[in-house]
PyMOL Python script that loads the backbone (N, CA, C, O; Angstrom):
from pymol import cmd

cmd.read_pdbstr("""\
ATOM      1  N   MET A   1       0.650  -1.188  -0.162  1.00  0.00           N
ATOM      2  CA  MET A   1      -0.028  -0.635  -0.180  1.00  0.00           C
ATOM      3  C   MET A   1       1.242   1.106   0.070  1.00  0.00           C
ATOM      4  O   MET A   1       2.210   1.280   0.810  1.00  0.00           O
ATOM      5  N   ILE A   2       0.597   1.973  -0.890  1.00  0.00           N
ATOM      6  CA  ILE A   2       1.645   3.531  -1.189  1.00  0.00           C
ATOM      7  C   ILE A   2       1.385   4.024   0.038  1.00  0.00           C
ATOM      8  O   ILE A   2       2.364   4.694   0.368  1.00  0.00           O
ATOM      9  N   TYR A   3       0.651   4.031   0.792  1.00  0.00           N
ATOM     10  CA  TYR A   3       0.605   5.049   2.037  1.00  0.00           C
ATOM     11  C   TYR A   3       1.250   4.790   2.830  1.00  0.00           C
ATOM     12  O   TYR A   3       2.110   5.569   3.244  1.00  0.00           O
ATOM     13  N   LYS A   4       1.041   3.516   3.350  1.00  0.00           N
ATOM     14  CA  LYS A   4       1.871   3.287   4.598  1.00  0.00           C
ATOM     15  C   LYS A   4       3.190   2.899   4.682  1.00  0.00           C
ATOM     16  O   LYS A   4       3.925   2.849   5.668  1.00  0.00           O
ATOM     17  N   ASP A   5       3.466   2.546   3.159  1.00  0.00           N
ATOM     18  CA  ASP A   5       4.698   2.380   2.845  1.00  0.00           C
ATOM     19  C   ASP A   5       5.601   3.458   2.414  1.00  0.00           C
ATOM     20  O   ASP A   5       6.765   3.452   2.815  1.00  0.00           O
ATOM     21  N   ILE A   6       5.218   4.275   1.722  1.00  0.00           N
ATOM     22  CA  ILE A   6       5.902   5.227   1.113  1.00  0.00           C
ATOM     23  C   ILE A   6       5.348   6.650   1.876  1.00  0.00           C
ATOM     24  O   ILE A   6       6.146   7.288   2.562  1.00  0.00           O
ATOM     25  N   ILE A   7       4.141   7.046   1.741  1.00  0.00           N
ATOM     26  CA  ILE A   7       3.442   8.614   2.127  1.00  0.00           C
ATOM     27  C   ILE A   7       3.747   9.095   3.627  1.00  0.00           C
ATOM     28  O   ILE A   7       4.168  10.176   4.038  1.00  0.00           O
ATOM     29  N   LYS A   8       3.287   7.582   4.497  1.00  0.00           N
ATOM     30  CA  LYS A   8       3.224   7.655   6.041  1.00  0.00           C
ATOM     31  C   LYS A   8       4.507   8.131   6.561  1.00  0.00           C
ATOM     32  O   LYS A   8       4.586   8.984   7.445  1.00  0.00           O
ATOM     33  N   PRO A   9       5.614   7.510   5.944  1.00  0.00           N
ATOM     34  CA  PRO A   9       6.856   7.695   6.484  1.00  0.00           C
ATOM     35  C   PRO A   9       7.713   9.162   6.189  1.00  0.00           C
ATOM     36  O   PRO A   9       8.483   9.794   6.912  1.00  0.00           O
ATOM     37  N   LEU A  10       7.117   9.457   4.501  1.00  0.00           N
ATOM     38  CA  LEU A  10       7.563  10.697   4.351  1.00  0.00           C
ATOM     39  C   LEU A  10       6.965  11.917   5.294  1.00  0.00           C
ATOM     40  O   LEU A  10       7.608  12.869   5.737  1.00  0.00           O
ATOM     41  N   LEU A  11       5.833  11.689   5.445  1.00  0.00           N
ATOM     42  CA  LEU A  11       5.109  12.861   6.295  1.00  0.00           C
ATOM     43  C   LEU A  11       5.575  12.890   7.706  1.00  0.00           C
ATOM     44  O   LEU A  11       5.562  13.966   8.303  1.00  0.00           O
ATOM     45  N   SER A  12       5.929  11.956   8.214  1.00  0.00           N
ATOM     46  CA  SER A  12       6.676  11.747   9.477  1.00  0.00           C
ATOM     47  C   SER A  12       8.101  12.839   9.097  1.00  0.00           C
ATOM     48  O   SER A  12       8.298  14.007   9.433  1.00  0.00           O
ATOM     49  N   LEU A  13       8.665  12.201   8.536  1.00  0.00           N
ATOM     50  CA  LEU A  13      10.117  12.956   8.385  1.00  0.00           C
ATOM     51  C   LEU A  13      10.349  14.435   7.910  1.00  0.00           C
ATOM     52  O   LEU A  13      11.228  15.264   8.148  1.00  0.00           O
ATOM     53  N   ASN A  14       9.313  14.436   7.215  1.00  0.00           N
ATOM     54  CA  ASN A  14       9.154  16.201   6.964  1.00  0.00           C
ATOM     55  C   ASN A  14       8.397  16.980   7.889  1.00  0.00           C
ATOM     56  O   ASN A  14       8.239  18.200   7.850  1.00  0.00           O
ATOM     57  N   GLN A  15       7.785  15.890   9.019  1.00  0.00           N
ATOM     58  CA  GLN A  15       6.724  17.126  10.134  1.00  0.00           C
ATOM     59  C   GLN A  15       5.355  17.119   9.561  1.00  0.00           C
ATOM     60  O   GLN A  15       4.539  17.523  10.390  1.00  0.00           O
ATOM     61  N   PHE A  16       4.900  16.838   8.572  1.00  0.00           N
ATOM     62  CA  PHE A  16       3.516  16.727   8.094  1.00  0.00           C
ATOM     63  C   PHE A  16       2.810  16.000   8.039  1.00  0.00           C
ATOM     64  O   PHE A  16       2.950  14.882   7.543  1.00  0.00           O
ATOM     65  N   THR A  17       1.508  16.623   8.726  1.00  0.00           N
ATOM     66  CA  THR A  17       0.208  16.019   9.025  1.00  0.00           C
ATOM     67  C   THR A  17      -1.013  15.830   7.620  1.00  0.00           C
ATOM     68  O   THR A  17      -1.162  16.539   6.624  1.00  0.00           O
ATOM     69  N   VAL A  18      -1.538  14.930   7.936  1.00  0.00           N
ATOM     70  CA  VAL A  18      -2.808  14.484   6.312  1.00  0.00           C
ATOM     71  C   VAL A  18      -3.226  15.657   6.715  1.00  0.00           C
ATOM     72  O   VAL A  18      -2.184  16.148   6.282  1.00  0.00           O
ATOM     73  N   GLU A  19      -3.941  16.832   7.266  1.00  0.00           N
ATOM     74  CA  GLU A  19      -4.235  17.598   7.269  1.00  0.00           C
ATOM     75  C   GLU A  19      -3.645  19.063   6.291  1.00  0.00           C
ATOM     76  O   GLU A  19      -4.126  19.755   5.393  1.00  0.00           O
ATOM     77  N   LYS A  20      -2.560  19.036   6.936  1.00  0.00           N
ATOM     78  CA  LYS A  20      -1.908  19.950   6.336  1.00  0.00           C
ATOM     79  C   LYS A  20      -1.328  19.630   4.586  1.00  0.00           C
ATOM     80  O   LYS A  20      -0.959  20.550   3.855  1.00  0.00           O
ATOM     81  N   LEU A  21      -1.344  18.612   4.287  1.00  0.00           N
ATOM     82  CA  LEU A  21      -1.148  17.750   3.131  1.00  0.00           C
ATOM     83  C   LEU A  21      -2.158  18.517   2.291  1.00  0.00           C
ATOM     84  O   LEU A  21      -1.896  19.415   1.492  1.00  0.00           O
ATOM     85  N   ALA A  22      -3.567  17.935   2.650  1.00  0.00           N
ATOM     86  CA  ALA A  22      -4.568  18.258   2.013  1.00  0.00           C
ATOM     87  C   ALA A  22      -4.998  19.823   1.778  1.00  0.00           C
ATOM     88  O   ALA A  22      -5.673  20.138   0.798  1.00  0.00           O
ATOM     89  N   GLN A  23      -4.594  20.695   2.665  1.00  0.00           N
ATOM     90  CA  GLN A  23      -4.703  21.842   2.293  1.00  0.00           C
ATOM     91  C   GLN A  23      -3.787  22.514   1.136  1.00  0.00           C
ATOM     92  O   GLN A  23      -4.093  23.439   0.385  1.00  0.00           O
ATOM     93  N   GLU A  24      -2.311  21.626   1.223  1.00  0.00           N
ATOM     94  CA  GLU A  24      -1.301  21.815   0.112  1.00  0.00           C
ATOM     95  C   GLU A  24      -1.795  21.672  -1.260  1.00  0.00           C
ATOM     96  O   GLU A  24      -1.905  22.580  -2.084  1.00  0.00           O
ATOM     97  N   MET A  25      -2.109  20.310  -1.429  1.00  0.00           N
ATOM     98  CA  MET A  25      -2.759  19.935  -2.507  1.00  0.00           C
ATOM     99  C   MET A  25      -4.160  20.654  -3.185  1.00  0.00           C
ATOM    100  O   MET A  25      -4.312  20.943  -4.372  1.00  0.00           O
ATOM    101  N   SER A  26      -5.020  20.830  -2.197  1.00  0.00           N
ATOM    102  CA  SER A  26      -6.000  21.731  -2.387  1.00  0.00           C
ATOM    103  C   SER A  26      -5.691  22.841  -3.337  1.00  0.00           C
ATOM    104  O   SER A  26      -6.249  22.951  -4.429  1.00  0.00           O
ATOM    105  N   GLY A  27      -4.496  23.916  -2.738  1.00  0.00           N
ATOM    106  CA  GLY A  27      -3.949  25.055  -3.309  1.00  0.00           C
ATOM    107  C   GLY A  27      -3.698  24.721  -4.768  1.00  0.00           C
ATOM    108  O   GLY A  27      -4.162  25.153  -5.823  1.00  0.00           O
ATOM    109  N   ARG A  28      -2.593  23.588  -4.380  1.00  0.00           N
ATOM    110  CA  ARG A  28      -1.937  23.142  -5.915  1.00  0.00           C
ATOM    111  C   ARG A  28      -2.565  22.689  -7.002  1.00  0.00           C
ATOM    112  O   ARG A  28      -2.180  23.110  -8.093  1.00  0.00           O
ATOM    113  N   LEU A  29      -3.740  21.669  -6.933  1.00  0.00           N
ATOM    114  CA  LEU A  29      -4.672  21.307  -7.757  1.00  0.00           C
ATOM    115  C   LEU A  29      -6.072  21.937  -8.027  1.00  0.00           C
ATOM    116  O   LEU A  29      -6.917  21.653  -8.875  1.00  0.00           O
ATOM    117  N   ASN A  30      -6.056  22.876  -7.047  1.00  0.00           N
ATOM    118  CA  ASN A  30      -7.142  23.589  -7.401  1.00  0.00           C
ATOM    119  C   ASN A  30      -8.500  22.758  -7.400  1.00  0.00           C
ATOM    120  O   ASN A  30      -9.314  22.928  -8.308  1.00  0.00           O
ATOM    121  N   LYS A  31      -8.743  21.814  -6.317  1.00  0.00           N
ATOM    122  CA  LYS A  31      -9.491  20.850  -6.139  1.00  0.00           C
ATOM    123  C   LYS A  31      -9.640  20.881  -4.429  1.00  0.00           C
ATOM    124  O   LYS A  31      -8.687  21.059  -3.670  1.00  0.00           O
ATOM    125  N   LYS A  32     -10.739  20.715  -4.102  1.00  0.00           N
ATOM    126  CA  LYS A  32     -11.071  20.427  -2.235  1.00  0.00           C
ATOM    127  C   LYS A  32     -10.473  18.968  -1.961  1.00  0.00           C
ATOM    128  O   LYS A  32     -10.846  17.886  -2.415  1.00  0.00           O
ATOM    129  N   TYR A  33      -9.329  19.299  -0.993  1.00  0.00           N
ATOM    130  CA  TYR A  33      -9.019  17.612  -0.554  1.00  0.00           C
ATOM    131  C   TYR A  33      -9.238  18.358   1.084  1.00  0.00           C
ATOM    132  O   TYR A  33      -9.068  19.537   1.395  1.00  0.00           O
ATOM    133  N   THR A  34      -9.669  17.204   1.944  1.00  0.00           N
ATOM    134  CA  THR A  34      -9.297  17.101   3.227  1.00  0.00           C
ATOM    135  C   THR A  34      -8.951  16.313   3.922  1.00  0.00           C
ATOM    136  O   THR A  34      -8.880  15.234   3.334  1.00  0.00           O
ATOM    137  N   ARG A  35      -8.626  16.253   5.111  1.00  0.00           N
ATOM    138  CA  ARG A  35      -8.031  14.897   5.941  1.00  0.00           C
ATOM    139  C   ARG A  35      -8.611  13.857   5.328  1.00  0.00           C
ATOM    140  O   ARG A  35      -7.960  13.127   4.580  1.00  0.00           O
ATOM    141  N   SER A  36     -10.163  13.633   5.626  1.00  0.00           N
ATOM    142  CA  SER A  36     -10.749  12.715   5.427  1.00  0.00           C
ATOM    143  C   SER A  36     -10.590  12.179   4.056  1.00  0.00           C
ATOM    144  O   SER A  36     -10.382  11.000   3.767  1.00  0.00           O
ATOM    145  N   SER A  37     -10.715  13.208   3.223  1.00  0.00           N
ATOM    146  CA  SER A  37     -10.928  12.691   1.696  1.00  0.00           C
ATOM    147  C   SER A  37      -9.536  11.985   1.349  1.00  0.00           C
ATOM    148  O   SER A  37      -9.527  10.934   0.707  1.00  0.00           O
ATOM    149  N   LEU A  38      -8.293  12.631   1.820  1.00  0.00           N
ATOM    150  CA  LEU A  38      -7.179  11.965   1.326  1.00  0.00           C
ATOM    151  C   LEU A  38      -6.937  10.725   2.573  1.00  0.00           C
ATOM    152  O   LEU A  38      -5.918  10.044   2.468  1.00  0.00           O
ATOM    153  N   ASN A  39      -7.551  10.550   3.326  1.00  0.00           N
ATOM    154  CA  ASN A  39      -7.515   9.012   4.262  1.00  0.00           C
ATOM    155  C   ASN A  39      -8.314   7.968   3.477  1.00  0.00           C
ATOM    156  O   ASN A  39      -8.012   6.777   3.547  1.00  0.00           O
ATOM    157  N   GLY A  40      -9.598   8.525   2.536  1.00  0.00           N
ATOM    158  CA  GLY A  40     -10.207   7.524   2.262  1.00  0.00           C
ATOM    159  C   GLY A  40      -9.641   7.231   0.772  1.00  0.00           C
ATOM    160  O   GLY A  40      -9.940   6.222   0.133  1.00  0.00           O
ATOM    161  N   LYS A  41      -8.939   8.070   0.396  1.00  0.00           N
ATOM    162  CA  LYS A  41      -7.889   7.331  -1.207  1.00  0.00           C
ATOM    163  C   LYS A  41      -6.925   6.913  -0.500  1.00  0.00           C
ATOM    164  O   LYS A  41      -6.648   5.899  -1.141  1.00  0.00           O
ATOM    165  N   PHE A  42      -5.835   6.949   0.778  1.00  0.00           N
ATOM    166  CA  PHE A  42      -5.044   6.139   0.921  1.00  0.00           C
ATOM    167  C   PHE A  42      -5.658   4.938   1.399  1.00  0.00           C
ATOM    168  O   PHE A  42      -5.023   3.938   1.064  1.00  0.00           O
ATOM    169  N   SER A  43      -6.803   4.685   2.151  1.00  0.00           N
ATOM    170  CA  SER A  43      -7.243   3.458   2.591  1.00  0.00           C
ATOM    171  C   SER A  43      -7.989   2.158   1.387  1.00  0.00           C
ATOM    172  O   SER A  43      -8.158   0.939   1.424  1.00  0.00           O
ATOM    173  N   ARG A  44      -8.301   3.404   0.278  1.00  0.00           N
ATOM    174  CA  ARG A  44      -8.278   2.461  -0.696  1.00  0.00           C
ATOM    175  C   ARG A  44      -7.675   2.445  -1.640  1.00  0.00           C
ATOM    176  O   ARG A  44      -8.289   1.960  -2.590  1.00  0.00           O
ATOM    177  N   ASP A  45      -6.450   2.849  -1.890  1.00  0.00           N
ATOM    178  CA  ASP A  45      -5.384   2.543  -2.462  1.00  0.00           C
ATOM    179  C   ASP A  45      -5.602   3.586  -3.879  1.00  0.00           C
ATOM    180  O   ASP A  45      -4.973   3.268  -4.888  1.00  0.00           O
ATOM    181  N   THR A  46      -6.476   4.790  -3.926  1.00  0.00           N
ATOM    182  CA  THR A  46      -6.779   5.529  -5.089  1.00  0.00           C
ATOM    183  C   THR A  46      -6.368   6.635  -5.579  1.00  0.00           C
ATOM    184  O   THR A  46      -6.925   7.389  -6.376  1.00  0.00           O
ATOM    185  N   LEU A  47      -5.114   6.726  -4.944  1.00  0.00           N
ATOM    186  CA  LEU A  47      -4.516   7.928  -5.589  1.00  0.00           C
ATOM    187  C   LEU A  47      -4.212   7.991  -6.869  1.00  0.00           C
ATOM    188  O   LEU A  47      -4.029   6.901  -7.410  1.00  0.00           O
ATOM    189  N   SER A  48      -4.081   9.125  -7.648  1.00  0.00           N
ATOM    190  CA  SER A  48      -4.004   9.132  -9.030  1.00  0.00           C
ATOM    191  C   SER A  48      -2.689   9.437  -9.163  1.00  0.00           C
ATOM    192  O   SER A  48      -2.009   9.761  -8.189  1.00  0.00           O
ATOM    193  N   MET A  49      -2.296   9.373 -10.170  1.00  0.00           N
ATOM    194  CA  MET A  49      -0.517   9.559 -10.539  1.00  0.00           C
ATOM    195  C   MET A  49      -0.141  11.246 -10.235  1.00  0.00           C
ATOM    196  O   MET A  49       0.854  11.593  -9.599  1.00  0.00           O
ATOM    197  N   LYS A  50      -1.118  12.166 -10.807  1.00  0.00           N
ATOM    198  CA  LYS A  50      -0.896  13.366 -10.856  1.00  0.00           C
ATOM    199  C   LYS A  50      -0.848  13.918  -8.953  1.00  0.00           C
ATOM    200  O   LYS A  50      -0.095  14.731  -8.418  1.00  0.00           O
ATOM    201  N   GLU A  51      -2.111  12.976  -8.272  1.00  0.00           N
ATOM    202  CA  GLU A  51      -1.992  13.537  -7.108  1.00  0.00           C
ATOM    203  C   GLU A  51      -0.767  12.675  -6.284  1.00  0.00           C
ATOM    204  O   GLU A  51      -0.520  13.188  -5.192  1.00  0.00           O
ATOM    205  N   CYS A  52       0.087  11.400  -6.616  1.00  0.00           N
ATOM    206  CA  CYS A  52       0.947  11.169  -5.932  1.00  0.00           C
ATOM    207  C   CYS A  52       2.356  12.187  -6.680  1.00  0.00           C
ATOM    208  O   CYS A  52       3.409  12.295  -6.052  1.00  0.00           O
ATOM    209  N   GLN A  53       2.214  12.697  -7.720  1.00  0.00           N
ATOM    210  CA  GLN A  53       3.341  13.373  -8.571  1.00  0.00           C
ATOM    211  C   GLN A  53       3.466  14.784  -7.145  1.00  0.00           C
ATOM    212  O   GLN A  53       4.434  14.961  -6.406  1.00  0.00           O
ATOM    213  N   THR A  54       2.039  15.646  -7.158  1.00  0.00           N
ATOM    214  CA  THR A  54       2.027  16.524  -6.168  1.00  0.00           C
ATOM    215  C   THR A  54       2.532  16.419  -4.810  1.00  0.00           C
ATOM    216  O   THR A  54       3.193  17.323  -4.299  1.00  0.00           O
ATOM    217  N   ILE A  55       2.201  15.204  -4.141  1.00  0.00           N
ATOM    218  CA  ILE A  55       3.067  15.179  -2.607  1.00  0.00           C
ATOM    219  C   ILE A  55       4.196  14.946  -2.872  1.00  0.00           C
ATOM    220  O   ILE A  55       5.017  15.463  -2.115  1.00  0.00           O
ATOM    221  N   ALA A  56       4.615  14.285  -3.767  1.00  0.00           N
ATOM    222  CA  ALA A  56       6.075  14.460  -3.942  1.00  0.00           C
ATOM    223  C   ALA A  56       6.666  15.851  -3.840  1.00  0.00           C
ATOM    224  O   ALA A  56       7.525  16.174  -3.019  1.00  0.00           O
ATOM    225  N   GLU A  57       6.112  16.660  -4.772  1.00  0.00           N
ATOM    226  CA  GLU A  57       6.396  17.829  -4.601  1.00  0.00           C
ATOM    227  C   GLU A  57       6.020  18.571  -3.507  1.00  0.00           C
ATOM    228  O   GLU A  57       6.992  19.136  -3.006  1.00  0.00           O
ATOM    229  N   ILE A  58       5.345  18.709  -3.143  1.00  0.00           N
ATOM    230  CA  ILE A  58       4.984  19.270  -1.612  1.00  0.00           C
ATOM    231  C   ILE A  58       6.021  18.926  -0.698  1.00  0.00           C
ATOM    232  O   ILE A  58       6.427  19.740   0.131  1.00  0.00           O
ATOM    233  N   LEU A  59       6.533  17.624  -0.810  1.00  0.00           N
ATOM    234  CA  LEU A  59       7.235  17.164   0.764  1.00  0.00           C
ATOM    235  C   LEU A  59       8.951  17.254  -0.161  1.00  0.00           C
ATOM    236  O   LEU A  59       9.887  16.665   0.380  1.00  0.00           O
ATOM    237  N   ASP A  60       9.197  17.959  -1.429  1.00  0.00           N
ATOM    238  CA  ASP A  60      10.174  18.279  -1.630  1.00  0.00           C
ATOM    239  C   ASP A  60      10.978  17.147  -1.965  1.00  0.00           C
ATOM    240  O   ASP A  60      12.069  17.106  -1.397  1.00  0.00           O
ATOM    241  N   TYR A  61      10.640  16.021  -2.920  1.00  0.00           N
ATOM    242  CA  TYR A  61      10.587  14.702  -3.426  1.00  0.00           C
ATOM    243  C   TYR A  61      10.261  14.640  -4.919  1.00  0.00           C
ATOM    244  O   TYR A  61       9.656  15.605  -5.385  1.00  0.00           O
ATOM    245  N   HIS A  62      10.618  13.523  -5.809  1.00  0.00           N
ATOM    246  CA  HIS A  62      10.273  13.541  -7.232  1.00  0.00           C
ATOM    247  C   HIS A  62      10.205  12.131  -7.416  1.00  0.00           C
ATOM    248  O   HIS A  62      10.908  11.472  -6.649  1.00  0.00           O
ATOM    249  N   ILE A  63       9.490  11.485  -8.295  1.00  0.00           N
ATOM    250  CA  ILE A  63       9.052  10.151  -8.848  1.00  0.00           C
ATOM    251  C   ILE A  63       9.717   9.997 -10.137  1.00  0.00           C
ATOM    252  O   ILE A  63       9.678  10.726 -11.128  1.00  0.00           O
ATOM    253  N   GLU A  64      10.448   8.704  -9.886  1.00  0.00           N
ATOM    254  CA  GLU A  64      11.497   8.599 -10.625  1.00  0.00           C
ATOM    255  C   GLU A  64      11.148   6.855 -11.245  1.00  0.00           C
ATOM    256  O   GLU A  64      11.103   5.857 -10.525  1.00  0.00           O
ATOM    257  N   PHE A  65      10.919   6.894 -12.866  1.00  0.00           N
ATOM    258  CA  PHE A  65      11.000   5.405 -13.147  1.00  0.00           C
ATOM    259  C   PHE A  65      11.929   5.264 -13.477  1.00  0.00           C
ATOM    260  O   PHE A  65      12.402   6.083 -14.265  1.00  0.00           O
ATOM    261  N   ILE A  66      12.724   4.089 -13.027  1.00  0.00           N
ATOM    262  CA  ILE A  66      13.912   3.047 -13.637  1.00  0.00           C
ATOM    263  C   ILE A  66      13.731   1.939 -14.087  1.00  0.00           C
ATOM    264  O   ILE A  66      12.950   1.164 -13.535  1.00  0.00           O
ATOM    265  N   LYS A  67      14.363   1.636 -15.113  1.00  0.00           N
ATOM    266  CA  LYS A  67      14.145   0.650 -16.137  1.00  0.00           C
ATOM    267  C   LYS A  67      15.092  -0.843 -15.388  1.00  0.00           C
ATOM    268  O   LYS A  67      16.317  -0.904 -15.288  1.00  0.00           O
ATOM    269  N   ASN A  68      13.950  -2.072 -14.885  1.00  0.00           N
ATOM    270  CA  ASN A  68      14.675  -2.886 -14.573  1.00  0.00           C
ATOM    271  C   ASN A  68      16.223  -3.775 -14.932  1.00  0.00           C
ATOM    272  O   ASN A  68      16.366  -4.115 -16.107  1.00  0.00           O
ATOM    273  N   LYS A  69      17.033  -4.036 -14.212  1.00  0.00           N
ATOM    274  CA  LYS A  69      18.067  -4.900 -14.782  1.00  0.00           C
ATOM    275  C   LYS A  69      17.762  -6.304 -15.186  1.00  0.00           C
ATOM    276  O   LYS A  69      17.158  -6.964 -14.341  1.00  0.00           O
ATOM    277  N   LYS A  70      18.096  -6.957 -16.446  1.00  0.00           N
ATOM    278  CA  LYS A  70      17.455  -8.099 -16.808  1.00  0.00           C
ATOM    279  C   LYS A  70      18.949  -9.174 -16.381  1.00  0.00           C
ATOM    280  O   LYS A  70      18.897 -10.394 -16.536  1.00  0.00           O
TER     281      LYS A  70
END
""", "prot")
cmd.dss("prot")
cmd.show_as("cartoon", "prot")
cmd.util.cbc("prot")
cmd.orient("prot")
């Protein structure tokens, strides 16, 4: 699960709450996010790629695709 394994530890490391993340996402994506709506997306594992990318940017990270070695 992306939230438990990736996002939650990053929020902790960066002293962010889900509520603060929701406020930042609302401002950047011009869509209303709340703590409850984000928690729902996390529990259903339904974040879009754009939402994941925005979360990474808010926390000052980036997402990178690396080709697997065969």
